[in-house]
C-alpha positions as CSV (number, residue, x, y, z in Angstrom):
1,M,58.6,42.2,-9.3
2,K,57.2,40.1,-6.5
3,S,54.2,42.3,-5.6
4,I,51.1,40.2,-5.3
5,Q,49.7,42.1,-2.3
6,H,46.3,42.4,-3.7
7,L,45.8,38.6,-4.1
8,M,44.7,38.3,-0.5
9,S,41.7,40.4,-1.2
10,A,40.4,37.6,-3.3
11,T,39.8,35.6,-0.1
12,A,37.3,38.2,1.1
13,I,35.5,38.3,-2.3
14,A,35.4,34.5,-2.4
15,A,33.9,34.4,1.1
16,S,31.2,36.8,0.2
17,L,30.3,34.9,-2.9
18,A,30.4,31.6,-1.1
19,I,27.4,32.6,1.0
20,C,25.1,31.2,-1.6
21,G,26.6,27.7,-1.1
22,P,28.1,25.2,-3.5
23,A,24.8,24.0,-4.8
24,A,23.8,27.5,-5.9
25,A,27.2,28.1,-7.5
26,Q,26.8,24.9,-9.6
27,D,23.1,25.3,-10.4
28,A,23.2,29.0,-11.5
29,L,26.5,29.6,-13.2
30,T,26.9,32.8,-15.2
31,D,28.3,32.3,-18.7
32,V,31.2,34.6,-19.6
33,S,33.0,34.4,-22.9
34,I,36.5,35.9,-22.8
35,V,38.7,36.4,-25.8
36,V,42.5,35.9,-25.2
37,F,45.7,35.6,-27.2
38,G,46.8,32.1,-28.0
39,P,49.9,30.7,-26.3
40,P,52.7,31.5,-25.8
41,S,51.4,34.8,-24.4
42,L,50.7,36.4,-21.0
43,G,47.0,36.4,-21.7
44,A,47.1,32.6,-22.1
45,F,49.0,32.1,-18.8
46,L,46.2,32.0,-16.3
47,P,43.3,30.6,-18.3
48,P,44.5,27.0,-18.2
49,I,44.9,27.3,-14.4
50,I,41.3,28.6,-14.0
51,E,40.0,25.8,-16.2
52,S,42.0,23.0,-14.6
53,Q,41.1,24.1,-11.0
54,N,37.6,25.1,-11.8
55,F,38.1,28.5,-10.2
56,D,35.4,30.0,-12.4
57,E,32.7,27.6,-11.1
58,A,33.9,28.2,-7.5
59,H,32.8,31.8,-8.0
60,G,29.5,31.2,-9.9
61,L,30.9,31.5,-13.4
62,S,31.2,29.3,-16.4
63,I,34.0,30.9,-18.4
64,T,34.8,30.0,-22.0
65,F,38.2,31.2,-23.2
66,E,38.4,31.9,-26.9
67,Q,41.9,32.1,-28.4
68,R,42.6,34.6,-31.2
69,T,45.6,36.2,-32.9
70,P,46.3,39.7,-31.8
71,D,44.7,41.3,-34.9
72,A,41.6,39.2,-34.6
73,Y,41.5,39.9,-30.8
74,A,41.5,43.6,-31.3
75,A,38.9,43.5,-34.1
76,Q,36.5,41.2,-32.2
77,F,36.8,42.9,-28.9
78,N,36.6,46.5,-30.2
79,S,33.5,45.6,-32.3
80,G,31.8,44.2,-29.2
81,E,31.6,40.6,-30.6
82,F,33.4,39.8,-27.3
83,K,32.5,41.9,-24.4
84,V,35.3,40.8,-22.2
85,G,39.0,40.6,-23.1
86,G,41.7,38.7,-21.1
87,S,44.7,40.0,-23.1
88,A,44.0,43.6,-22.6
89,A,47.1,45.7,-22.8
90,L,46.4,48.9,-20.9
91,L,47.6,51.3,-23.6
92,T,45.3,49.6,-26.1
93,V,42.3,50.2,-23.8
94,G,43.1,53.9,-23.7
95,L,43.6,53.9,-27.5
96,A,40.3,52.1,-28.0
97,E,38.4,55.0,-26.2
98,A,40.0,57.5,-28.7
99,R,38.5,55.4,-31.5
100,G,35.0,55.3,-30.0
101,V,35.2,52.0,-28.1
102,E,33.7,52.4,-24.6
103,A,35.8,49.9,-22.6
104,T,37.2,49.9,-19.1
105,Y,40.3,48.2,-17.6
106,L,38.8,46.0,-14.8
107,F,41.9,44.7,-13.2
108,N,45.6,44.2,-13.8
109,L,47.2,40.8,-14.2
110,F,50.8,41.5,-15.2
111,D,53.1,44.4,-14.7
112,Y,55.4,45.5,-17.6
113,W,58.6,43.7,-18.4
114,G,60.5,43.7,-21.6
115,A,64.0,42.9,-22.8
116,V,66.4,43.6,-25.6
117,V,68.6,40.5,-26.3
118,T,71.7,40.0,-28.4
119,T,74.6,37.7,-29.0
120,R,76.7,40.3,-30.7
121,D,80.0,41.4,-29.0
122,D,79.6,44.9,-30.5
123,V,76.2,45.5,-28.8
124,Q,76.7,46.1,-25.1
125,S,74.2,48.9,-24.5
126,L,71.2,50.4,-26.2
127,G,73.4,53.2,-27.6
128,D,75.4,50.5,-29.5
129,L,72.3,49.8,-31.7
130,A,72.8,53.1,-33.6
131,G,73.2,52.2,-37.3
132,K,72.2,48.6,-36.6
133,D,68.9,46.6,-36.9
134,L,66.5,45.6,-34.2
135,A,63.9,42.9,-34.7
136,A,60.7,43.8,-32.8
137,A,56.9,43.6,-32.9
138,T,56.6,47.4,-33.4
139,G,52.8,47.4,-33.2
140,T,52.7,46.1,-29.7
141,T,52.4,48.1,-26.5
142,N,55.4,46.3,-25.1
143,Y,57.5,47.9,-27.9
144,Q,55.9,51.3,-27.2
145,M,57.0,51.1,-23.6
146,F,60.5,50.1,-24.7
147,R,60.6,53.2,-26.9
148,W,60.0,55.3,-23.8
149,L,62.6,53.4,-21.8
150,A,65.2,53.9,-24.6
151,A,64.4,57.7,-24.5
152,Q,65.1,57.8,-20.8
153,Q,68.6,56.5,-21.6
154,G,69.0,59.2,-24.2
155,V,68.9,56.7,-27.1
156,D,67.3,58.0,-30.3
157,L,65.7,55.0,-32.0
158,S,65.4,56.9,-35.3
159,S,69.1,55.8,-35.8
160,V,68.0,52.1,-35.4
161,T,66.5,50.1,-38.2
162,A,63.4,48.4,-36.7
163,V,62.6,45.1,-38.5
164,N,59.0,44.5,-37.8
165,T,57.7,41.0,-37.2
166,A,54.9,39.3,-35.4
167,P,55.5,38.3,-31.8
168,P,55.8,34.5,-32.5
169,G,58.7,35.3,-35.0
170,L,60.9,37.1,-32.5
171,V,62.5,33.9,-31.0
172,G,63.3,32.8,-34.5
173,Y,65.0,36.0,-35.3
174,A,67.2,35.7,-32.2
175,M,68.0,32.0,-32.8
176,A,69.0,32.7,-36.4
177,D,71.0,35.8,-35.4
178,R,69.2,37.7,-38.2
179,A,69.4,41.0,-36.4
180,A,71.8,42.8,-34.1
181,A,69.3,42.6,-31.3
182,V,65.7,41.5,-30.6
183,Q,63.1,43.2,-28.4
184,L,60.8,40.7,-26.7
185,W,59.1,39.8,-23.4
186,E,57.8,36.8,-21.5
187,P,57.1,34.0,-22.1
188,A,59.2,34.3,-25.3
189,F,62.2,35.3,-23.3
190,T,62.1,32.1,-21.2
191,S,61.6,30.0,-24.4
192,L,64.6,31.7,-26.0
193,S,66.9,31.4,-23.0
194,A,66.1,27.7,-22.8
195,Q,67.2,27.2,-26.4
196,N,70.3,29.5,-26.6
197,D,72.5,30.0,-23.5
198,A,74.6,32.6,-25.4
199,I,71.7,35.1,-25.3
200,R,72.2,38.1,-22.9
201,S,70.0,41.0,-22.1
202,I,70.9,44.7,-22.4
203,D,70.1,46.8,-19.3
204,L,66.9,48.8,-19.8
205,N,66.8,50.2,-16.2
206,I,63.1,49.5,-16.1
207,K,62.6,49.9,-12.3
208,G,64.9,52.9,-12.0
209,A,63.4,54.8,-14.8
210,W,59.8,54.1,-13.9
211,S,60.3,54.8,-10.2
212,E,61.8,58.2,-11.1
213,F,58.9,59.0,-13.4
214,A,55.9,57.6,-11.6
215,G,57.0,57.2,-8.0
216,S,56.2,53.5,-8.0
217,E,57.7,50.3,-9.2
218,K,54.3,49.0,-10.4
219,I,53.8,49.3,-14.1
220,P,50.3,48.1,-15.0
221,Y,50.6,46.5,-18.4
222,L,48.1,43.7,-19.2
223,G,44.9,42.6,-17.6
224,V,41.2,42.1,-18.2
225,A,39.0,44.7,-19.8
226,A,35.3,44.8,-20.7
227,H,32.8,46.9,-22.5
228,R,31.2,49.4,-20.2
229,D,27.6,48.3,-21.1
230,W,28.5,44.7,-20.1
231,V,30.0,46.0,-16.8
232,A,26.9,48.0,-16.0
233,E,24.8,44.9,-16.6
234,N,27.1,42.4,-14.8
235,P,28.7,44.1,-11.7
236,E,28.6,40.8,-9.7
237,A,30.4,39.0,-12.6
238,V,33.2,41.5,-12.5
239,E,33.9,40.7,-8.8
240,A,33.6,37.0,-9.6
241,L,36.1,37.3,-12.5
242,Y,38.5,39.1,-10.2
243,A,38.2,36.4,-7.6
244,A,38.7,33.6,-10.2
245,Y,41.8,35.2,-11.6
246,S,43.1,36.0,-8.1
247,D,42.7,32.4,-7.1
248,A,44.6,31.3,-10.2
249,A,47.5,33.7,-9.5
250,K,47.6,32.5,-5.9
251,F,47.7,28.9,-7.0
252,V,50.5,29.7,-9.5
253,M,52.7,31.3,-6.8
254,E,52.0,28.6,-4.2
255,N,52.4,25.7,-6.7
256,P,55.0,26.7,-9.2
257,E,55.9,23.2,-10.5
258,E,52.3,22.1,-10.9
259,A,51.3,25.4,-12.4
260,A,54.2,25.3,-14.9
261,A,53.2,21.8,-16.0
262,I,49.6,23.0,-16.6
263,I,50.6,26.1,-18.5
264,A,53.2,24.3,-20.6
265,G,50.7,21.7,-21.7
266,D,52.4,19.4,-24.1
267,G,55.7,21.3,-23.8
268,T,59.0,19.6,-23.0
269,D,60.5,19.1,-19.6
270,D,62.9,22.0,-20.3
271,V,59.9,24.3,-21.0
272,R,58.2,23.2,-17.7
273,K,61.5,23.7,-15.8
274,N,61.9,27.2,-17.2
275,Y,58.3,28.2,-16.5
276,T,58.8,27.0,-12.9
277,T,61.9,29.2,-12.5
278,L,60.0,32.1,-14.1
279,I,57.2,31.8,-11.6
280,K,59.4,31.4,-8.6
281,Q,61.4,34.5,-9.4
282,N,58.4,36.6,-10.7
283,D,60.6,39.5,-11.6
284,R,60.3,39.0,-15.3
285,L,56.8,37.5,-15.2
286,G,55.5,40.4,-13.2
287,L,52.3,38.6,-12.0
288,N,50.4,41.3,-10.0
289,V,46.7,40.9,-9.9
290,A,45.1,44.1,-8.6
291,M,41.9,46.0,-9.2
292,A,42.3,48.9,-11.5
293,A,41.0,51.3,-8.8
294,D,43.9,50.3,-6.6
295,M,46.4,51.2,-9.3
296,Q,44.8,54.2,-10.8
297,E,47.7,56.6,-10.3
298,E,50.1,54.1,-12.0
299,I,47.6,53.6,-14.8
300,R,47.5,57.3,-15.4
301,S,51.3,57.4,-15.5
302,V,51.2,54.7,-18.2
303,Y,48.7,56.8,-20.1
304,K,51.1,59.8,-19.8
305,V,53.8,57.8,-21.4
306,G,51.4,56.9,-24.3
307,V,50.7,60.6,-24.8
308,E,54.4,61.4,-24.7
309,L,55.0,58.8,-27.4
310,D,52.1,60.1,-29.6
311,Y,50.7,56.5,-29.2
312,L,47.6,58.1,-27.5
313,P,46.2,61.2,-29.0
314,A,45.1,62.5,-25.6
315,M,44.8,61.3,-22.0
316,P,42.1,58.7,-21.7
317,T,39.2,59.5,-19.3
318,D,38.8,57.9,-15.9
319,A,35.9,55.8,-17.4
320,T,38.7,53.6,-18.8
321,I,39.7,52.8,-15.2
322,Y,37.1,50.6,-13.5
323,G,36.2,52.0,-10.1
324,A,38.4,55.1,-10.5
325,S,37.7,57.9,-8.0
326,G,36.9,60.3,-10.8
327,E,33.9,58.3,-12.0
């Protein structure tokens, strides 16, 4: 998935914000605290780029990224302790509304990609998992989307024993061959591939199944969300956030080696090399920064999947899509 067509719009936003001049941007920065998952995670992919390149200050913001575990993230964002979340899975935004949390998906960062990996000779397709075990983080939205993809292939996951584990444990399961297959996503997939060249992926037909269902290859998956009261009070900060993240995404795509080194931090040379490849290809990473309003039909299609899976009790309202035409 190499679609980053909306990144260029950041230039226009940046130009409009730059009218105030550098001095004003430095003297009157707006503080924004954003809760994100800790690395390795997609939500932790762009924050170090924003921090190292000062893209927040360039757009009049002073962003503090606070790392939390997934459970703590959900609790502290939903309670309003944090008004902005940078690891916002789209389906969880819809689910939050059903639970009384008035949040809205501001913009997308990554499109969906997931994988089922194995080293077993007797597992060549999803259908071969019948009667076997699959290690997965079953509470995640990535797994929920996988459930839908499996159904499109006619695979009944009720015949598969799901072994639930936290996302950080998935690579360990695959390395130790403790299950017939493991369902995971990036950046865990890259980490695993770097450690075990015997790993192979089972075809999920993601693009084909989604294109047939939604009429688009874009699958909005993870982005930045905020409480609606904060959005109402900080409309200019929303535009600035989008510009900062867009600049970071553009930097990543234009400087893959440097970006990989920043994101990998203290990681090994192999980790940096694999991140570089991941960025250059972008099909598994799915970096696609776009305002929610520009993806509203695709977002509604993801919501429909959530309803089909009984993950969502009903279709979320357009208030969960920032700038949607129905608002």
